[in-house]
C-alpha positions as CSV (number, residue, x, y, z in Angstrom):
1,X,-88.5,45.4,-53.9
2,X,-90.6,45.9,-50.9
3,X,-90.1,45.3,-47.3
4,X,-92.6,44.0,-44.7
5,X,-93.5,46.8,-42.1
6,X,-92.1,44.7,-39.3
7,X,-88.8,44.4,-41.0
8,X,-88.3,48.2,-41.4
9,X,-89.3,48.4,-37.6
10,X,-86.7,45.8,-36.7
11,X,-83.9,47.2,-38.8
12,X,-84.7,50.9,-37.4
13,X,-84.5,49.5,-34.2
14,X,-81.0,47.9,-34.9
15,X,-79.8,51.1,-36.4
16,X,-81.0,53.1,-33.5
17,X,-79.1,50.6,-31.3
18,X,-75.9,50.9,-33.1
19,X,-76.2,54.8,-33.1
20,X,-76.7,54.8,-29.3
21,X,-73.9,52.5,-28.7
22,X,-71.6,54.5,-31.1
23,X,-72.8,57.9,-29.2
24,X,-72.0,56.1,-25.8
25,X,-68.7,54.8,-27.1
26,X,-67.5,58.2,-28.4
27,X,-69.0,60.1,-25.4
28,X,-67.2,57.8,-23.1
29,X,-64.1,58.0,-25.1
30,X,-64.3,61.9,-24.9
31,X,-65.1,62.0,-21.3
32,X,-62.0,59.8,-20.8
33,X,-59.7,62.0,-22.9
34,X,-61.2,65.4,-21.9
35,X,-61.9,64.4,-18.0
36,X,-60.2,61.4,-16.8
37,X,-56.9,61.6,-18.9
38,X,-57.0,65.4,-19.1
39,X,-53.7,65.8,-17.4
40,X,-52.0,63.1,-19.2
41,X,-52.8,64.7,-22.6
42,X,-52.0,68.1,-21.5
43,X,-48.4,66.8,-20.7
44,X,-48.2,65.1,-23.7
45,X,-49.1,68.1,-25.6
46,X,-46.8,70.3,-23.6
47,X,-43.8,68.0,-24.4
48,X,-44.4,68.0,-28.1
49,X,-44.7,71.8,-28.1
50,X,-42.1,72.9,-25.3
51,X,-38.4,72.0,-25.2
52,X,-36.5,72.3,-21.8
53,X,-33.4,74.5,-22.2
54,X,-31.1,74.0,-19.2
55,X,-29.9,76.9,-17.3
56,X,-26.5,75.9,-15.7
57,X,-26.0,77.0,-12.1
58,X,-23.0,79.1,-11.0
59,X,-20.5,76.8,-9.2
60,X,-19.5,77.6,-5.8
61,X,-16.7,80.3,-5.4
62,X,-13.7,79.2,-3.9
63,X,-11.8,81.5,-1.2
64,X,-8.6,81.4,0.7
65,X,-8.3,81.8,4.3
66,X,-8.6,85.6,4.2
67,X,-11.8,85.7,1.8
68,X,-9.5,86.2,-1.5
69,X,-10.9,84.6,-4.6
70,X,-9.5,81.3,-6.1
71,X,-12.1,80.3,-8.3
72,X,-15.1,82.6,-9.2
73,X,-17.8,82.8,-12.3
74,X,-18.0,85.5,-14.9
75,X,-20.5,86.0,-17.4
76,X,-20.4,83.9,-20.5
77,X,-22.3,82.7,-23.4
78,X,-23.1,79.2,-24.7
79,X,-24.5,78.2,-28.0
80,X,-26.7,75.2,-28.5
81,X,-29.3,73.9,-31.1
82,X,-32.6,71.8,-31.3
83,X,-33.0,69.4,-34.0
84,X,-35.4,66.0,-34.3
85,X,-32.7,64.0,-35.8
86,X,-28.9,63.2,-36.0
87,X,-29.0,63.5,-39.7
88,X,-30.9,67.0,-39.4
89,X,-28.1,68.0,-36.8
90,X,-25.3,67.1,-39.1
91,X,-26.9,69.1,-41.7
92,X,-27.4,72.1,-39.9
93,X,-24.0,72.1,-38.3
94,X,-22.6,71.6,-41.7
95,X,-24.5,74.7,-43.0
96,X,-23.3,76.7,-39.6
97,X,-19.5,75.8,-40.4
98,X,-20.0,78.3,-43.4
99,X,-21.0,81.2,-41.0
100,X,-18.6,80.5,-38.1
101,X,-15.3,78.3,-37.7
102,X,-16.6,74.8,-36.9
103,X,-14.1,72.0,-37.3
104,X,-15.1,68.5,-38.2
105,X,-14.1,67.4,-34.5
106,X,-16.6,69.9,-33.2
107,X,-19.3,68.4,-35.3
108,X,-18.5,64.9,-34.1
109,X,-18.7,65.9,-30.5
110,X,-21.9,67.6,-31.0
111,X,-23.4,64.5,-32.5
112,X,-22.2,62.4,-29.8
113,X,-24.1,64.8,-27.1
114,X,-27.3,64.5,-29.3
115,X,-27.1,60.8,-29.1
116,X,-26.6,60.6,-25.4
117,X,-29.7,62.9,-24.8
118,X,-31.7,63.9,-27.9
119,X,-34.4,65.6,-26.0
120,X,-31.8,68.2,-24.7
121,X,-30.5,71.0,-26.9
122,X,-27.2,70.1,-28.3
123,X,-24.3,72.1,-27.0
124,X,-22.1,73.7,-29.8
125,X,-20.2,76.2,-28.0
126,X,-20.0,75.9,-24.2
127,X,-17.9,79.0,-23.9
128,X,-18.6,81.3,-26.8
129,X,-16.9,84.7,-27.7
130,X,-19.1,87.7,-27.7
131,X,-17.6,88.2,-31.2
132,X,-18.9,84.6,-32.2
133,X,-22.2,85.4,-30.6
134,X,-22.6,88.4,-32.4
135,X,-22.1,86.7,-35.7
136,X,-24.6,84.2,-35.0
137,X,-27.2,86.6,-33.9
138,X,-26.7,88.3,-37.4
139,X,-27.7,85.0,-39.0
140,X,-30.1,83.6,-36.5
141,X,-32.9,83.6,-39.0
142,X,-31.0,81.1,-40.9
143,X,-30.9,78.6,-38.1
144,X,-34.2,78.7,-36.4
145,X,-33.3,75.8,-33.7
146,X,-30.5,77.8,-32.6
147,X,-30.4,79.0,-28.7
148,X,-28.2,81.7,-27.5
149,X,-28.0,82.3,-23.8
150,X,-26.0,83.5,-21.0
151,X,-24.3,81.0,-18.8
152,X,-21.8,81.4,-15.7
153,X,-18.1,80.8,-17.0
154,X,-15.5,79.6,-14.4
155,X,-12.4,81.7,-14.0
156,X,-9.5,81.4,-12.1
157,X,-7.9,84.9,-11.6
158,X,-4.2,83.4,-10.6
159,X,-4.2,81.0,-13.4
160,X,-1.2,78.7,-13.4
161,X,-0.5,79.7,-10.0
162,X,-3.5,77.6,-8.4
163,X,-3.8,74.9,-11.1
164,X,-2.1,72.3,-8.8
165,X,-4.7,73.1,-6.2
166,X,-7.8,74.1,-7.9
167,X,-7.7,71.8,-11.0
168,X,-10.2,72.8,-13.6
169,X,-13.7,72.1,-14.9
170,X,-14.7,70.4,-18.4
171,X,-17.8,68.7,-20.0
172,X,-18.6,65.3,-18.5
173,X,-17.8,62.6,-20.6
174,X,-19.9,59.4,-21.9
175,X,-17.8,57.2,-19.6
176,X,-18.4,59.3,-16.5
177,X,-21.9,59.6,-17.2
178,X,-21.9,55.9,-16.9
179,X,-20.4,55.8,-13.4
180,X,-22.5,55.6,-10.0
181,X,-20.6,58.6,-8.9
182,X,-22.1,60.8,-11.5
183,X,-25.9,59.4,-11.4
184,X,-28.3,62.1,-12.0
185,X,-25.9,64.1,-14.4
186,X,-26.7,64.8,-17.9
187,X,-24.7,65.3,-21.2
188,X,-23.3,68.6,-21.8
189,X,-22.9,69.6,-18.3
190,X,-19.7,71.0,-16.6
191,X,-18.1,69.2,-13.7
192,X,-14.7,69.3,-11.8
193,X,-11.8,67.4,-13.6
194,X,-9.2,67.9,-11.0
195,X,-8.0,69.3,-7.8
196,X,-10.6,71.0,-5.6
197,X,-13.2,71.3,-8.3
198,X,-13.1,67.5,-8.6
199,X,-12.6,66.6,-5.0
200,X,-15.6,68.9,-3.9
201,X,-18.0,68.6,-6.9
202,X,-20.8,67.7,-4.9
203,X,-20.5,70.9,-2.9
204,X,-19.6,73.0,-5.9
205,X,-22.1,72.1,-8.5
206,X,-25.2,74.0,-7.6
207,X,-28.7,73.2,-9.0
208,X,-29.4,73.5,-12.8
209,X,-32.5,75.4,-13.8
210,X,-34.6,75.2,-16.8
211,X,-36.0,77.7,-19.5
212,X,-38.7,76.6,-21.8
213,X,-39.0,77.5,-25.4
214,X,-42.1,76.6,-27.8
215,X,-41.1,74.7,-31.1
216,X,-42.9,73.5,-34.0
217,X,-43.4,70.0,-35.4
218,X,-39.8,70.3,-37.0
219,X,-38.3,71.3,-33.8
220,X,-37.6,75.1,-34.8
221,X,-37.8,77.4,-32.1
222,X,-41.0,79.7,-32.6
223,X,-41.2,81.3,-29.2
224,X,-38.3,81.8,-26.6
225,X,-40.0,83.6,-23.9
226,X,-43.1,83.1,-22.1
227,X,-43.8,79.5,-23.3
228,X,-44.1,78.6,-19.5
229,X,-42.7,79.7,-16.3
230,X,-38.9,79.1,-15.8
231,X,-37.2,77.4,-13.1
232,X,-34.4,79.5,-11.9
233,X,-31.0,78.0,-11.3
234,X,-29.5,77.9,-7.6
235,X,-25.9,78.6,-7.1
236,X,-23.9,76.5,-4.8
237,X,-22.5,77.6,-1.6
238,X,-18.8,79.1,-1.4
239,X,-16.0,77.0,-0.5
240,X,-13.5,78.2,2.2
241,X,-10.0,76.7,2.0
242,X,-7.0,76.8,4.3
243,X,-4.8,78.5,1.6
244,X,-2.8,81.6,2.2
245,X,-3.1,83.2,-1.5
246,X,-0.5,85.6,-0.7
247,X,2.0,83.0,0.2
248,X,0.8,80.8,-2.6
249,X,1.6,83.6,-5.1
250,X,5.1,83.9,-3.5
251,X,5.7,80.3,-3.7
252,X,4.8,80.2,-7.7
253,X,7.2,83.5,-8.0
254,X,9.9,81.7,-6.3
255,X,9.7,78.8,-8.8
256,X,9.3,81.0,-11.9
257,X,9.6,79.3,-15.4
258,X,12.7,77.7,-14.9
259,X,12.6,75.3,-11.9
260,X,11.1,72.1,-12.1
261,X,9.5,70.6,-8.7
262,X,7.3,71.2,-5.9
263,X,6.5,72.9,-2.5
264,X,4.0,72.3,0.2
265,X,3.7,74.3,3.3
266,X,1.5,73.4,6.3
267,X,0.5,74.4,9.7
268,X,2.0,71.4,11.9
269,X,-0.4,71.7,14.6
270,X,-3.8,71.5,12.4
271,X,-2.4,70.0,9.2
272,X,-4.1,73.3,7.3
273,X,-2.2,73.5,3.9
274,X,-1.0,77.0,3.5
275,X,0.3,76.7,-0.1
276,X,0.9,73.8,-2.7
277,X,2.5,74.3,-5.9
278,X,3.7,72.1,-9.0
279,X,6.2,73.6,-11.3
280,X,6.0,74.1,-14.3
281,X,2.0,74.5,-14.3
282,X,-0.7,75.0,-16.8
283,X,-3.6,77.7,-17.3
284,X,-6.7,76.1,-16.1
285,X,-8.9,79.0,-17.7
286,X,-7.8,77.6,-21.3
287,X,-9.6,74.4,-20.2
288,X,-13.1,76.1,-19.9
289,X,-15.5,75.4,-22.8
290,X,-12.9,72.7,-24.3
291,X,-9.1,72.8,-24.3
292,X,-7.5,74.1,-27.8
293,X,-6.0,71.2,-29.5
294,X,-2.6,72.9,-30.0
295,X,-2.3,73.8,-26.1
296,X,-3.2,70.2,-25.3
297,X,-0.6,68.8,-27.4
298,X,1.9,71.5,-26.2
299,X,1.1,70.2,-22.4
300,X,1.4,66.7,-23.2
301,X,4.8,66.7,-25.3
302,X,6.4,69.2,-22.6
303,X,9.3,66.9,-20.9
304,X,8.8,68.7,-17.8
305,X,5.2,67.2,-17.4
306,X,3.2,70.4,-16.4
307,X,0.0,68.3,-16.1
308,X,1.6,65.9,-13.5
309,X,1.0,67.2,-9.9
310,X,4.6,66.8,-8.6
311,X,3.4,67.9,-5.0
312,X,1.0,65.0,-4.5
313,X,1.6,62.5,-7.5
314,X,5.4,62.6,-8.0
315,X,7.4,60.1,-6.0
316,X,11.1,60.8,-5.5
317,X,14.0,59.0,-3.5
318,X,13.9,61.7,-0.3
319,X,17.5,61.3,0.2
320,X,19.1,62.9,3.4
321,X,15.9,64.2,4.7
322,X,15.0,60.5,5.3
323,X,17.9,60.5,8.0
324,X,15.4,61.9,10.5
325,X,13.4,58.8,10.2
326,X,16.3,56.4,10.5
327,X,17.4,58.6,13.4
328,X,13.8,58.3,15.1
329,X,13.7,54.6,14.6
330,X,16.9,54.0,16.3
331,X,16.3,56.4,19.2
332,X,12.8,55.0,19.8
333,X,14.3,51.8,20.3
334,X,17.2,52.8,22.4
335,X,19.7,51.7,20.0
336,X,21.5,55.3,20.0
337,X,21.5,58.6,21.7
338,X,22.2,62.1,20.3
339,X,25.6,62.1,21.9
340,X,26.6,58.5,20.5
341,X,29.5,58.2,18.1
342,X,29.9,55.4,15.8
343,X,32.8,52.9,16.0
344,X,34.1,53.8,12.3
345,X,35.0,57.5,11.8
346,X,34.0,59.1,8.4
347,X,36.9,59.1,6.0
348,X,34.9,59.9,2.8
349,X,33.3,56.4,2.6
350,X,32.5,53.3,4.3
351,X,33.6,49.8,3.4
352,X,31.0,47.2,3.5
353,X,32.1,43.7,2.1
354,X,33.6,44.2,-1.1
355,X,31.9,47.4,-1.8
356,X,32.9,51.0,-0.7
357,X,29.8,53.2,0.2
358,X,30.8,56.9,-0.3
359,X,29.8,59.9,1.8
360,X,28.9,63.1,-0.1
361,X,32.0,64.8,1.8
362,X,35.0,63.2,0.0
363,X,37.2,64.6,3.0
364,X,35.1,62.8,5.4
365,X,33.6,64.1,8.8
366,X,35.7,62.0,11.2
367,X,34.1,60.8,14.4
368,X,30.6,62.5,14.9
369,X,27.7,62.2,17.4
370,X,24.3,61.5,15.9
371,X,23.2,65.4,16.5
372,X,26.4,66.4,14.5
373,X,25.8,63.8,11.9
374,X,22.4,65.2,11.2
375,X,24.0,68.6,11.1
376,X,26.4,67.8,8.3
377,X,24.6,65.1,6.9
378,X,27.2,62.4,7.3
379,X,26.3,59.4,5.3
380,X,29.0,57.0,7.0
381,X,27.2,57.6,10.3
382,X,23.9,56.6,8.9
383,X,25.6,53.6,7.2
384,X,26.3,52.5,10.5
385,X,23.4,53.1,12.0
386,X,21.3,51.6,9.3
387,X,23.5,48.0,9.9
388,X,22.6,48.7,13.5
389,X,19.1,48.6,13.2
390,X,19.1,45.8,10.2
391,X,17.0,45.7,7.1
392,X,14.0,44.1,9.1
393,X,13.5,46.8,11.7
394,X,14.5,49.6,8.9
395,X,11.4,48.3,7.0
396,X,9.2,47.7,9.7
397,X,9.9,51.3,11.3
398,X,9.4,53.0,7.9
399,X,5.9,51.4,7.6
400,X,5.2,52.4,11.2
401,X,6.1,56.1,10.0
402,X,3.8,56.1,7.2
403,X,6.4,55.5,4.3
404,X,4.0,53.5,2.6
405,X,0.5,55.2,3.2
406,X,-0.8,58.4,1.3
407,X,-1.0,61.2,3.3
408,X,-5.0,61.8,3.0
409,X,-4.7,65.2,1.6
410,X,-8.3,66.1,0.5
411,X,-7.0,66.3,-3.4
412,X,-7.8,63.6,-5.9
413,X,-5.4,61.1,-7.5
414,X,-2.7,61.3,-4.6
415,X,0.0,58.7,-5.4
416,X,0.9,56.0,-2.9
417,X,4.7,56.3,-1.7
418,X,7.0,53.3,-2.6
419,X,8.6,51.4,0.1
420,X,9.2,47.7,1.0
421,X,6.7,45.7,2.7
422,X,7.2,43.8,5.7
423,X,8.7,41.1,6.2
424,X,11.6,42.5,4.4
425,X,13.2,39.4,3.8
426,X,10.1,38.2,1.8
427,X,10.1,41.7,0.0
428,X,13.5,41.5,-1.2
429,X,13.3,37.8,-2.1
430,X,10.5,38.8,-4.6
431,X,12.4,42.0,-5.7
432,X,15.9,40.3,-6.3
433,X,15.5,36.5,-5.8
434,X,16.8,34.5,-2.8
435,X,20.5,35.4,-2.2
436,X,20.2,38.3,-4.5
437,X,20.4,40.8,-1.8
438,X,22.4,41.5,1.5
439,X,22.3,43.7,4.5
440,X,23.9,46.2,2.0
441,X,20.3,47.4,0.9
442,X,20.1,48.6,4.6
443,X,22.9,51.1,4.0
444,X,21.0,52.7,1.1
445,X,17.7,52.7,3.0
446,X,19.3,54.4,5.9
447,X,20.0,57.3,3.9
448,X,16.8,57.6,1.9
449,X,18.0,55.8,-1.1
450,X,17.2,52.3,-2.6
451,X,13.6,51.1,-2.7
452,X,12.2,54.3,-1.0
453,X,10.2,57.2,-3.0
454,X,8.2,59.7,-1.3
455,X,5.8,62.5,-2.3
456,X,6.4,66.1,-1.1
457,X,3.3,66.0,0.7
458,X,4.0,62.9,2.6
459,X,7.5,64.1,3.5
460,X,5.8,67.1,5.0
461,X,3.4,65.1,6.9
462,X,6.2,63.2,8.4
463,X,7.9,66.5,9.4
464,X,4.9,67.8,11.2
465,X,5.3,64.9,13.6
466,X,8.8,66.2,14.2
467,X,7.7,69.7,14.7
468,X,5.0,68.5,17.3
469,X,4.7,65.6,19.5
470,X,5.4,62.9,17.4
471,X,2.1,62.6,15.7
472,X,1.6,63.8,12.0
473,X,-1.1,66.0,11.0
474,X,-3.6,64.9,8.0
475,X,-3.2,67.8,5.2
476,X,-6.3,69.7,4.6
477,X,-6.8,72.2,1.9
478,X,-10.4,72.8,2.9
479,X,-11.1,73.4,6.7
480,X,-12.5,70.4,8.7
481,X,-11.7,68.7,12.0
482,X,-8.2,68.2,12.4
483,X,-6.8,64.7,12.3
484,X,-3.6,63.3,13.6
485,X,-1.9,60.0,13.5
486,X,0.9,58.8,16.2
487,X,4.0,57.9,14.2
488,X,6.4,57.5,17.0
489,X,7.0,58.2,20.7
490,X,10.0,60.1,21.9
491,X,10.1,62.1,25.2
492,X,10.1,65.9,25.1
493,X,14.2,65.9,26.0
494,X,14.9,63.7,22.8
495,X,12.4,65.7,20.5
496,X,14.1,68.7,21.8
497,X,17.6,67.4,20.9
498,X,16.4,66.3,17.5
499,X,15.0,69.9,16.7
500,X,18.1,71.3,18.1
501,X,20.0,69.2,15.5
502,X,17.8,70.3,12.7
503,X,18.1,73.9,13.7
504,X,22.2,73.2,13.6
505,X,21.5,72.0,9.9
506,X,20.6,75.7,9.1
507,X,22.5,77.5,11.6
508,X,25.9,75.9,10.7
509,X,25.4,72.7,8.7
510,X,24.6,72.0,5.1
511,X,21.8,74.4,4.9
512,X,23.7,77.4,6.5
513,X,23.1,79.6,3.8
514,X,19.2,79.7,4.4
515,X,19.5,81.3,8.0
516,X,16.8,83.6,8.7
517,X,17.7,86.6,10.9
518,X,15.8,86.7,14.2
519,X,14.2,83.2,13.6
520,X,15.4,79.9,14.0
521,X,14.7,77.7,11.1
522,X,15.0,73.9,11.7
523,X,15.1,71.3,8.8
524,X,17.2,68.9,6.9
525,X,18.6,69.1,3.3
526,X,18.6,66.2,0.8
527,X,20.3,65.4,-2.2
528,X,18.8,62.2,-3.9
529,X,20.2,60.4,-6.6
530,X,18.2,60.7,-10.0
531,X,17.6,57.5,-11.9
532,X,16.9,59.5,-15.1
533,X,20.2,61.4,-15.1
534,X,23.0,60.5,-12.9
535,X,24.9,63.7,-13.0
536,X,22.0,65.8,-11.9
537,X,20.5,64.9,-8.5
538,X,17.3,65.9,-6.9
539,X,17.4,68.5,-4.4
540,X,15.1,68.4,-1.0
541,X,14.6,70.3,2.0
542,X,12.2,69.6,4.7
543,X,11.9,71.9,7.7
544,X,9.6,74.2,10.4
545,X,10.0,77.2,12.1
546,X,10.1,78.6,14.8
547,X,12.2,75.5,15.7
548,X,10.7,75.1,19.2
549,X,7.2,76.2,18.6
550,X,6.6,75.6,15.0
551,X,3.7,77.2,12.9
552,X,4.8,76.2,9.6
553,X,6.4,73.2,7.9
554,X,7.7,73.5,4.5
555,X,9.0,70.7,2.1
556,X,10.6,71.6,-1.3
557,X,11.7,69.2,-3.9
558,X,13.5,70.3,-7.2
559,X,14.1,68.2,-9.8
560,X,17.5,68.2,-11.1
561,X,18.3,70.6,-8.6
562,X,21.7,69.2,-7.7
563,X,21.9,69.9,-3.9
564,X,19.7,70.2,-1.0
565,X,20.9,73.6,-0.4
566,X,19.3,75.0,-3.2
567,X,15.9,73.8,-2.2
568,X,16.7,75.0,1.5
569,X,17.1,78.7,0.3
570,X,13.6,78.3,-1.4
571,X,11.9,76.8,1.9
572,X,13.7,79.6,3.9
573,X,12.3,82.3,1.8
574,X,8.8,80.5,1.9
575,X,9.1,80.7,5.8
576,X,10.7,84.2,6.0
577,X,7.4,85.5,3.7
578,X,4.8,83.4,6.2
579,X,6.5,84.5,9.3
580,X,7.4,88.1,8.2
581,X,11.3,87.9,9.1
582,X,14.2,88.9,7.0
583,X,16.8,86.5,5.4
584,X,20.7,87.0,6.1
585,X,22.9,87.0,3.3
586,X,23.3,83.6,1.4
587,X,26.7,81.9,2.2
588,X,26.4,79.5,-0.6
589,X,27.1,76.2,1.4
590,X,26.3,73.2,-0.3
591,X,25.6,69.3,0.7
592,X,23.2,66.6,1.0
């Protein structure tokens, strides 16, 4: 077969054109890949070759007012692993469980972390012991994707003694990652889970760093150092609080292992929280790296509810400590003076309709003035004062005094107190039905019972108003601009009279066993009925010292404490410790 010379030339030209076009196409592609898209492909290559290993940032150290450590960071270890797929991870963890203790729950938790972020190393042990790390180092060749690194470990030197204040840290959950509050966080990171750790998470978290490791196509680590320049983590700044750690430790020691309740100490002038404790407590150090199952079960099954912050979450009838609120309402409205006597003497009870309302003192107190009724906590006097005010004014006045509002303390999950809404008639109609209640409800409300349950911190806040000028200080654990809100308006003479009556409670009244030598402590005991156990009342005391120029307010509540005088003795010791005074011998006086 032969071709015409013109056909050969034509085909040669076509072939040459194809070669030229192909060469230009390939050259253009090479130019685009090597020059125009060089950075993109280098980045893609780096992403395939390098893996980011997060470097946790040290959380901010938390100090008390004198610079003593409440929360710090200690050297620790974390263990994570790099795998390409979830099934590969499961296989590796199953093999790993033959070398170190690794439960089925831990394996499932690791798989959940991987699914949330498969491009990051999956944390297996967030707080690994030195012994566990040593074992893993010996078998490291068997697990090429294993990454062992040092990581700051949160530590609370005072343990359970500061748990109600500081909270604890833990791994962020899937639910938390989905909320706007934690936008920008990643799976496996540690966050504050309660107390100051949660309240000030944004200030305490620091900035995470990055270490780069080189991996092969199967995600096995082939080089850990020098693959790329690391980005160092940045520690968060320190957090300075108002807490007096010496006083905090003393309060914890007073409660010991037997008492159930809470105590709050504040500076009434500024609202600075000096101490805050809930008993019994828990050890926040055991929550680091994941709480042991048996310890979590123990805490949840304990009937004393150690995880429940009784200082800011527990609500209890305030008992006779609330009589000061009733007195303030009546005095502010001009219905009574400190020297006024009620028409019916106390004979151990008060008859209203077909019901007799008892006084705690079965012998009765006879005729008393308001000042004396505060000293001896005469229920009959306050029954009559409650009727004089009337239920509508009692409810409206209680709301004005902040009995329905949270104190505003800078700790998370504060509970709102329980108190009727205004107008009172509508509230009681909803609660008991029309004609299902009478003015007898005013008698209970006037002595701190009935539809009234307060938090310890909110009662302390109310007593800061009695200790100053009628304005309450917002409780602050961390230093900030002091905030006050006016609760009532009484002139200095009437405020002086109320403080004198409260000083009489401790000097010769229901808290006489709590006197402090060389110092005038003013306050009020309270014995509140307990709905859970009618035979074991809750015990309260709220007060301040020195009586005329107070520098500390203390509120103490003891669950099942029986008598307010018991709480008063604890409060007296707290005041003594803070003001460096010496207590006198207890005389054992008991009363509401």
